[in-house]
C-alpha positions as CSV (number, residue, x, y, z in Angstrom):
1,M,17.8,2.4,19.1
2,Q,16.4,2.8,15.6
3,F,12.7,2.4,16.4
4,A,11.6,4.3,13.3
5,R,13.0,1.6,11.0
6,V,10.0,-0.5,11.8
7,L,7.6,2.1,10.5
8,T,7.2,0.8,7.0
9,P,4.7,2.7,4.8
10,L,1.8,0.3,5.3
11,A,2.7,-0.1,9.0
12,I,2.4,3.7,9.6
13,L,-0.9,3.9,7.8
14,L,-2.3,0.9,9.7
15,I,-1.3,2.0,13.1
16,F,-2.8,5.4,12.5
17,F,-6.2,3.9,11.7
18,S,-6.3,2.4,15.2
19,S,-8.7,4.9,16.7
20,S,-12.0,3.6,17.9
21,P,-14.6,3.1,15.1
22,G,-16.9,5.9,16.4
23,A,-14.0,8.4,16.2
24,V,-13.5,8.3,12.5
25,T,-15.4,10.6,10.1
26,G,-15.0,9.7,6.5
27,P,-15.1,12.0,3.4
28,S,-18.5,13.3,2.2
29,G,-20.1,13.1,-1.2
30,G,-19.2,10.6,-3.9
31,L,-16.4,9.7,-6.2
32,R,-14.8,12.5,-8.2
33,P,-11.9,12.6,-10.7
34,D,-8.5,13.0,-9.1
35,N,-6.3,16.0,-10.0
36,A,-2.7,17.0,-10.1
37,D,-2.8,18.3,-6.5
38,D,-4.1,14.9,-5.3
39,L,-1.1,13.1,-6.9
40,A,1.5,15.6,-5.6
41,P,3.0,15.6,-2.1
42,H,0.6,17.2,0.3
43,P,1.3,19.9,2.8
44,E,3.2,18.6,5.8
45,I,0.7,19.8,8.5
46,S,2.3,18.0,11.4
47,S,5.8,17.0,12.8
48,T,4.9,13.4,12.2
49,F,3.5,13.7,8.7
50,N,4.0,10.6,6.5
51,E,3.0,10.0,2.8
52,F,3.1,6.9,0.5
53,W,2.6,6.1,-3.2
54,T,2.0,2.3,-3.5
55,Y,1.8,0.1,-6.7
56,L,0.6,-3.4,-7.2
57,F,1.6,-5.3,-10.3
58,W,0.7,-8.7,-11.9
59,L,3.3,-9.5,-14.5
60,N,3.5,-12.3,-17.1
61,G,0.6,-14.1,-15.5
62,S,2.5,-15.2,-12.4
63,I,4.9,-12.5,-11.0
64,E,3.5,-10.3,-8.2
65,V,5.2,-7.1,-7.5
66,E,4.6,-4.4,-4.9
67,V,6.5,-1.0,-4.8
68,T,6.1,1.9,-2.4
69,L,7.8,5.3,-2.5
70,S,7.5,7.4,0.7
71,H,8.6,10.2,2.9
72,A,8.2,10.2,6.6
73,R,8.7,12.4,9.6
74,F,8.9,11.1,13.2
75,G,8.8,14.2,15.4
76,N,11.8,14.1,17.8
77,L,12.3,10.3,17.4
78,K,14.4,10.5,14.2
79,D,15.4,12.8,11.4
80,P,13.0,12.9,8.4
81,V,13.7,10.3,5.7
82,C,12.4,9.2,2.4
83,G,12.6,5.7,0.9
84,A,11.2,2.9,-1.1
85,N,10.3,-0.8,-0.8
86,L,10.2,-3.5,-3.5
87,S,8.6,-6.9,-3.1
88,V,8.8,-9.5,-5.9
89,T,7.3,-13.0,-5.8
90,R,7.8,-15.9,-8.2
91,F,10.5,-14.4,-10.3
92,R,12.4,-17.4,-11.7
93,G,10.8,-19.4,-8.9
94,N,12.2,-17.1,-6.1
95,D,10.9,-14.3,-3.9
96,Y,12.7,-11.1,-3.1
97,R,12.2,-8.0,-0.9
98,V,14.3,-4.9,-0.4
99,S,13.9,-1.6,1.5
100,R,15.9,1.5,1.0
101,E,16.1,4.6,3.2
102,F,17.6,8.0,2.2
103,N,18.1,11.5,3.6
104,I,15.1,13.6,3.2
105,Q,17.1,15.9,0.9
106,N,16.8,13.2,-1.8
107,F,13.0,13.6,-1.9
108,T,12.0,15.8,-4.8
109,Y,8.8,16.6,-6.7
110,D,8.6,18.4,-10.1
111,P,5.0,19.4,-10.7
112,A,5.6,20.2,-14.4
113,R,6.6,16.6,-15.1
114,S,4.6,15.0,-12.2
115,R,8.0,13.5,-11.3
116,L,8.5,12.3,-7.7
117,A,11.9,10.9,-6.7
118,V,13.5,9.5,-3.6
119,H,16.7,8.7,-5.4
120,D,18.0,9.5,-8.9
121,R,17.2,5.9,-9.9
122,I,14.0,5.5,-7.9
123,F,11.1,7.6,-9.1
124,F,7.9,7.9,-11.0
125,E,7.1,10.4,-13.7
126,G,4.0,11.4,-15.7
127,R,0.4,12.4,-14.8
128,P,-2.0,9.5,-15.2
129,P,-4.0,8.7,-17.3
130,A,-2.1,10.6,-20.0
131,S,1.3,9.0,-19.2
132,H,3.2,7.3,-16.4
133,H,6.6,5.6,-15.8
134,L,8.1,3.9,-12.8
135,L,11.8,3.2,-12.2
136,F,13.2,1.3,-9.2
137,A,17.0,0.5,-9.5
138,T,19.2,-0.2,-6.5
139,A,21.5,-2.7,-4.9
140,K,21.7,-3.9,-1.3
141,N,23.5,-6.8,0.4
142,A,25.2,-7.9,-2.8
143,T,21.9,-8.2,-4.6
144,S,20.8,-5.8,-7.4
145,Y,17.2,-5.0,-8.2
146,F,15.8,-3.4,-11.3
147,L,12.2,-2.6,-12.4
148,D,11.4,-0.3,-15.3
149,L,7.7,-0.1,-16.3
150,S,5.7,2.1,-18.7
151,F,1.9,2.5,-18.3
152,K,-0.8,2.7,-20.9
153,N,-4.6,2.4,-21.2
154,M,-5.0,3.8,-17.6
155,T,-8.4,4.0,-16.0
156,P,-8.6,7.6,-14.8
157,G,-8.1,8.0,-11.0
158,V,-10.8,8.8,-8.5
159,V,-11.1,10.1,-5.0
160,W,-14.0,9.9,-2.4
161,G,-14.8,13.5,-1.8
162,D,-11.7,15.3,-0.5
163,G,-10.2,11.9,0.3
164,V,-9.6,12.9,3.9
165,F,-10.6,10.9,7.1
166,H,-10.9,12.9,10.3
167,L,-9.9,11.1,13.5
168,E,-9.7,12.0,17.2
169,D,-7.3,14.7,18.4
170,N,-7.6,16.5,15.1
171,Q,-5.6,13.9,13.2
172,Q,-6.2,13.3,9.5
173,V,-5.6,10.7,6.8
174,G,-5.9,11.0,3.0
175,L,-6.5,8.1,0.6
176,F,-6.5,8.5,-3.2
177,F,-6.7,6.0,-6.1
178,H,-4.7,7.4,-9.0
179,I,-4.4,4.3,-11.2
180,P,-7.3,1.8,-10.7
181,R,-6.1,-0.2,-13.7
182,A,-3.4,0.0,-16.3
183,Q,-1.5,-2.1,-18.8
184,V,2.2,-2.1,-18.0
185,H,5.2,-3.1,-20.1
186,G,8.9,-3.1,-19.3
187,R,11.8,-5.0,-17.7
188,L,12.3,-6.7,-14.3
189,A,15.8,-7.9,-13.2
190,I,17.4,-9.5,-10.2
191,N,21.2,-9.6,-10.2
192,G,21.2,-8.8,-13.9
193,D,18.9,-11.7,-14.8
194,T,16.5,-9.7,-16.9
195,Q,13.0,-10.6,-18.0
196,T,10.7,-8.6,-20.3
197,V,7.3,-8.2,-18.5
198,D,3.8,-7.2,-19.4
199,G,0.7,-7.1,-17.3
200,F,-1.6,-5.2,-14.9
201,G,-0.8,-2.2,-12.7
202,W,-2.6,-0.3,-9.8
203,M,-1.5,2.7,-7.7
204,D,-2.9,4.3,-4.6
205,H,-1.7,7.1,-2.4
206,T,-2.0,7.8,1.3
207,W,-1.0,10.4,3.8
208,Q,-1.5,10.9,7.5
209,T,-0.6,13.4,10.2
210,H,0.5,11.0,12.9
211,F,0.9,7.4,14.0
212,A,-0.4,5.5,17.1
213,P,1.5,2.2,17.0
214,K,-0.1,0.1,19.8
215,L,-3.8,-0.3,18.8
216,V,-4.2,-1.6,15.2
217,D,-5.3,-5.1,14.3
218,A,-4.9,-5.4,10.5
219,G,-5.1,-3.7,7.1
220,Y,-6.3,-5.2,3.9
221,R,-5.7,-4.3,0.2
222,Y,-7.2,-6.3,-2.7
223,V,-7.3,-5.6,-6.4
224,L,-8.6,-7.6,-9.4
225,P,-6.0,-7.8,-12.1
226,S,-8.5,-8.9,-14.8
227,G,-12.2,-8.6,-15.6
228,R,-14.0,-5.6,-14.1
229,V,-12.1,-2.8,-12.4
230,E,-12.3,-3.4,-8.6
231,G,-10.1,-2.9,-5.6
232,G,-9.9,-1.3,-2.2
233,Y,-7.9,-0.5,0.9
234,F,-9.5,-1.3,4.3
235,F,-8.4,-1.2,7.9
236,Q,-9.8,-3.2,10.7
237,K,-9.8,-2.6,14.5
238,D,-12.1,-4.0,17.2
239,G,-14.9,-4.7,14.8
240,G,-14.6,-1.3,13.0
241,V,-13.5,-0.9,9.4
242,F,-12.1,2.2,7.6
243,G,-11.0,3.1,4.1
244,Y,-12.9,2.6,0.8
245,G,-13.0,0.8,-2.5
246,L,-14.0,1.0,-6.1
247,R,-16.1,-1.3,-8.3
248,E,-16.9,-0.9,-12.0
249,E,-20.6,-1.0,-12.6
250,K,-22.1,-0.5,-16.1
251,G,-18.9,1.1,-17.3
252,R,-18.4,3.5,-14.4
253,L,-16.6,3.3,-11.1
254,A,-18.8,3.1,-8.0
255,L,-17.7,4.0,-4.4
256,L,-17.6,1.1,-1.9
257,R,-18.1,2.5,1.6
258,P,-17.3,-0.2,4.2
259,T,-19.7,-0.9,7.1
260,A,-18.4,-4.1,8.5
261,F,-15.4,-6.5,8.4
262,K,-16.1,-10.2,9.0
263,T,-13.6,-13.1,9.4
264,L,-15.3,-16.2,7.9
265,E,-12.4,-18.7,8.3
266,Q,-9.1,-18.4,10.1
267,M,-5.6,-19.6,9.3
268,T,-2.1,-19.4,10.8
269,W,0.7,-18.1,8.6
270,A,4.2,-17.4,10.0
271,D,2.8,-17.9,13.5
272,V,0.2,-15.2,13.0
273,V,-3.5,-16.0,13.2
274,Q,-5.4,-14.1,10.5
275,P,-8.4,-14.5,8.2
276,K,-8.1,-17.0,5.4
277,I,-11.5,-15.9,4.2
278,F,-12.8,-12.4,5.0
279,E,-15.8,-10.3,3.9
280,V,-16.3,-6.6,3.7
281,D,-19.8,-5.2,3.7
282,F,-20.7,-1.9,2.1
283,Y,-23.4,0.8,2.4
284,N,-24.2,0.8,-1.3
285,G,-23.0,-2.4,-3.0
286,A,-22.7,-6.2,-2.7
287,P,-20.2,-7.4,-0.2
288,V,-16.7,-8.5,-1.3
289,R,-15.6,-11.9,0.0
290,C,-11.8,-12.5,-0.3
291,E,-10.0,-15.9,0.2
292,W,-6.3,-16.6,0.2
293,K,-5.2,-19.2,-2.3
294,D,-1.4,-18.8,-2.9
295,Q,0.4,-17.5,0.2
296,R,3.6,-16.1,-1.3
297,Q,5.6,-13.8,0.9
298,V,5.7,-12.7,4.6
299,S,7.9,-9.9,5.9
300,S,8.5,-8.5,9.4
301,A,8.9,-4.8,10.2
302,F,11.7,-6.0,12.5
303,Q,13.6,-8.2,10.1
304,E,16.6,-5.9,9.6
305,M,17.0,-5.2,13.3
306,N,19.3,-6.8,15.8
307,S,17.8,-8.3,19.0
308,M,18.2,-5.1,21.1
309,E,16.5,-3.0,18.4
310,R,13.7,-5.6,18.0
311,F,13.1,-5.5,21.8
312,G,13.0,-1.7,21.9
313,A,10.8,-1.5,18.9
314,K,8.3,-4.1,20.3
315,L,8.0,-2.0,23.5
316,F,7.6,1.1,21.4
317,L,5.1,-0.3,18.9
318,G,3.3,-2.9,21.0
319,G,4.0,-5.7,18.5
320,D,5.6,-6.6,15.2
321,L,4.0,-5.6,11.9
322,C,3.8,-8.6,9.6
323,G,3.2,-8.1,5.9
324,F,1.6,-10.9,3.8
325,R,1.4,-11.0,0.0
326,G,-0.1,-13.4,-2.4
327,T,-3.1,-14.2,-4.5
328,G,-6.6,-15.2,-3.8
329,V,-10.1,-15.1,-5.2
330,V,-13.0,-12.6,-4.7
331,N,-16.5,-13.9,-4.4
332,D,-15.3,-17.5,-5.0
333,S,-14.1,-17.0,-8.6
334,L,-12.4,-13.7,-9.5
335,P,-8.6,-13.8,-9.3
336,A,-7.2,-11.1,-6.9
337,L,-4.0,-9.8,-5.6
338,L,-3.9,-9.5,-1.8
339,S,-1.6,-7.4,0.5
340,V,-2.3,-7.7,4.2
341,T,-0.6,-6.4,7.3
342,V,-1.3,-8.0,10.7
343,I,0.0,-6.9,14.2
344,K,1.8,-9.8,16.0
345,R,1.6,-8.9,19.7
């Protein structure tokens, strides 16, 4: 049974952050500029090493897009793979999602061009903030998908210390913010219906040495597509919270180190109970309060499996990994893009 197909990029990261709160040691020091080694693929220091480069876009004032490029190793469970996901909401009034998986031999990185590819038509190229370009072009199940974006006016990337979180059993996780904000321009097409697009872009990057798929509760990413630069990637389990965020203060980026995650109001979406309003408290900054407004897209890690595969995967993982995308507001007024994953047990 193809259990590994459920391990989407966000899912793997989430389940890895399921250790008890006291077991996680975060990076030391403050924010520093990212570098070419941070952007590049990291050394594969375990047989279950996984790595992801994730983009969020807000295009033409209404289209939300999420793209992830990845490579993953699953120990003895499955051969290594690379792949990519694309999610699009409100394109001509419709929503789309596609996942592609390829042999690991397709995964390449050229440090001279900062070019990372999982396929000859799915890649990024260029070292932010000097230059950057993303291409995602594929077809699946009689539907074609095309996204071609160029970046400019990029806020330089930053990392908290070495970017590495240390967990129990000598496991590690890295988290890097390479593009906290950019202007993007290009083309988006579904089945040849092409639209010129302009807007906002963000890119973060994660790696981890293992996954533990039975213990996580949820993970939360938010970014502000306008106004000040702000965003973060946080993971919640049994009252503990991990990850970090960024906030522009007096023209500089400040580190947001989380101390607590609070659910202020609940909702049910796709039969999953989750926060409608949540707040993250920080050591050294005002809390961030996020509220869902436009619930756009839900996806299941099991959605491409048959019933037997879903049954086996649920036993293996301990529950489905449900992804939720849409828009909301931060601190009651600032528009935000939200991307959340919740375990459905």
